N, C-alpha and C positions, 0 to 999 in steps of 0.2 A: 377436446379441453378447451374450455371458454375463459378460465381465469387461472393464474398461477401467481403463488407467492413464493419470493426466495430471499435468502439472506446474501448479500454483498459483504464480504469480509474486508476489513481493513489489513494493512500490512505493515511489518517494520522492517528494516535493514539490520540483520545482525553484523553484515560487514558490506562496506560499499567502497569498491576502488574503481579510480577511471583510468585507463591505460594509454588513452589519446583521442585525438578528435579526427573525425573523417571529413572528407572534403565536401560532404553534403551537410555538415554541421550536426550530425549525431556524434555521440561519444562512444567508444568500444568502453565495455565495464566489465567489472566481475564483483558479483554481489551475492551473498547469501541473504534470500528472502525468507520472510516468516509470516504467516497470516496470523491475526490475533481475533479473539473473540469479542470483537467490536465491529458491529456492520450498521450497514444501511438496509431497511426493509425495502424491498421492490415487488412490487403489485404490477402484472401484467394482465390485461383483459382484451379478449378480442371483439373488435366492432364491426359491424356490418358494413360500414360505410369506409371507404378509402382514409387514408390519412393517419398521422403521427400524433398524438396527443399526449403532453408531458406535463404534470403536475408535481409540485413539492412542496414540502413543509418550510424550506426557506425562500422568503420572498425575493432575495437577491441574486439567486441562482438563475440562467438562462433556461428556458425551456422549449428554444427553438433548435436551429442547426447547430449551435454552439455548444450543445449539451452532448457529452459523449454516448449518453443512453439513446439519444435521439438518433445520432449517428450509426449506431449499432443496428438499430431497428432497421433504419433505412438500407443499411447496406444489404441485409438478408430480403427485405421488401422487392428491392431492385433485382437483385440478383436471381431470385426464385419466381419473380412474377407473382408475388403474392397479392391477391385481389383486395383482400380484408385490410383493415386498419386495425391499430392498437392502441390501447390508453395505458400509458405508463406512470405510475404514482410511485415516487420516490419519498420514502420516508428518511432524511439524513441524520445519521447519527454519528458518522465518521466524519472529524473535523474537517472543514473545507480548506483546502490549500495548506495542507498540513505535513506533507511528505508520507502520506499514508495510504495512496492511491485510490482515495473515495471515487473519484470520477471513473477511474480505470474498472475499479470493480464492479461498478454500476453497468457500465457498457458490457463487461465480461458476463453479467447475470442477465442480459438481455439477450445476449448472442445465444447463452446456454438455454434460456427459458423459450424464445421463439423456436429454436429447434427442435424442442419437445412439443409445445404447443402446436406446431404447424407440421409435424412429423416429417421434417427436413432430412433427416438420416445423416447428418453431418458429424463425421467421427470427430475425436477428441482432437487429433493433429489437425483436421479441417478446420474447427474452431479456433485452434493457436495461430492458423494461417491468416484465417481472417481477422482475428484479434490484432494482429501487429500493425494492419493496414490504418488502425483507429489510434493506437498508441503503444510505445514500447512496454508499458507495465501491463497492459490487456492479457497478453498470452499467459503471464504469469497468474494473473487474478482469474484465470478460467482453471489453471492446474492447481492452485494454492498448495498449502502445506510449507514444508521446509525445502527450498530449493535452491541450485546454484544457477544464476542468470549471467550470461555472457552474450557476447556480441553488441548490441543496441539494448540487450534485455530480452531477445526474441529467443535465444539458445538457452534451453532449459533442461537442468538434470536434476532429477530427485535426489534429495539428501536422507540420509537417517533423520529419523522424527526427532526435534529439541527435545532435550529432557524436560520432564514437567517442572513448572515454576511460575511465579506469578509476575504479572507485566504490569508495571504502573505506567501509564501515559498521560502526558502533561503538554498542553499546547498554548502557549502565551499568546498574548493579544497582539501580535505583529503577523504581518503578511510577506511572505517570500517569493520573490521572482526566480522561479528555476532557470530560465534562460540566463538571467544576470549572472546567478550563482557560477553556472557553468563557464561563462564567458571571464568571468574573474579568476576562475580556477586555471584557465587557459593562459592567461596573463603571468602566471606563476612560472617561475625558471625551474623549480624543483619542489617536490612536497613527499613526504612519508608515506608508504603505502602499508594499509592495514595486513595484517596476518590471515589472509582468507582461509589457507591451508591449514593454519591452526584452529581457526573455526571448525572447519569439516573434522578435522581428527578429533576434536572434542565431542563433536556429534556422533562420530562411528563409537567412541568410547563412552557415551553417554554421560560426559563429565561437564555438568552446567558450569563448573567453576572454571575449566578451560575455556570453555565456548564465551562466557563473559571477559575473561581475561584476555581473550585474542580480538574482542570486538574493535573495530575501528571504521571511520567514515572520513574519507579525504574531503567532503564539502565542509566540513565543520571548521576547517581553516580559513574559509570565505564567509560562511554564514554567521559564526560566531563574533568574527570581528565588526560585523555590521548590528548585531543583536547580541549583546553581552548577557541578556536575560537568560538566553539558552544554556550558557555556562553555569549561571546561578541557579537553575533548575537542576543540572547534571549535580552539582555541589550538594543540593539540599538532598537529593536522592540518594547518595553515597552516603552521606552525613545520617540518614535514615534506616542505612544498612543493605542498601542495593549493592550486587555483588558487581556490578559495573552499569553505568548510564551512558547514552549516546543519543546523539540526534538521529531522527529517521529520515533517510532520502535528503533532500536540499532542506528540509525544516520547515516550521519552526518546531514541530512536535519533539519532544524527548521521550525518551522510554528507559526505564530501569528494571534490571531483571532480580527478584527477590527469592529466597528460598522458602520465606514464611509469609502467609497472606497478612499477619498482624502488622510487621514491619512495613510491607507494602502501603497499607492502610494509614499508618503512623505518618509515613513520608508523604503520604496525599493530603492530608490534613495539614501538614507542616507548611505544604507549597500554597495551600489555599490560604493558609493564616499570613503567610508572606506577601500573598497577592501576586504571586509571581505567574500564575495561569488560572483561567476560568474553568477551562475545560480540563478536568482532571478524571480519570478513571483506572481503577483495577481491575484487571481481567487475568486471562490466561491464555496461553498458545492455543490455536485452533490445529489441532492434529487431522491432517487430510486422509481420507481413506485411498490407499493404492491397491490397483488391481493386481 
């Protein structure tokens, strides 16, 4: 296999709770993760000469050791003594620094793709173990689908698939520091916790209204205070017919769940008209295949 093309899916958090901070700086979380059908296109090509070449359609992204896709390739090359090199082309479509795990998903795709390309024979559990070395979201991006993530995000439990619905995604023109958001959350004396168990119950009952009604993200309390446009986008989505709307991850991307595609498209047009976000997409949930 000389060349392989893969789709690196973005994610949203149907629920995000932070349970505490560890001594090493990581946080214990309890999250319901969901992949959506918005993806980066990844092309991996084998080279005869050693080395890792990364190229991307976005001029401002690093293509060196700072890139998670590069780090994923280096991890496998060093561990398995791979003598050939690889060229990785990233066609980025997932908004960058948006709370949608775009970089982590790219790294996950490289781990999966190089395992196939070089016949390394790594099991899914082995890929998950290697993924967590690169970042807390990478193991989930390997598994994909509807998943309960615990620990620092590496303890994954597949859940019932999310009921079919339409997802409106909108990223405003602001950048959010994940580290800063968590630091400010740590400084709060208390905060309300989302109903993660209610989301799981809604998934088991295949009740999208219950899932939407129980959605919550503790990080909104920090991020929205800094960037009120997030609340404005949430309001526009709800006024447009969303069952609910919420920030994904540490932000700033906002997503809304809709039962009807037409309503999602109308809300998307309204958000563009109000100039609340430049990157706006209507898509669906990605339903991962389970063995």
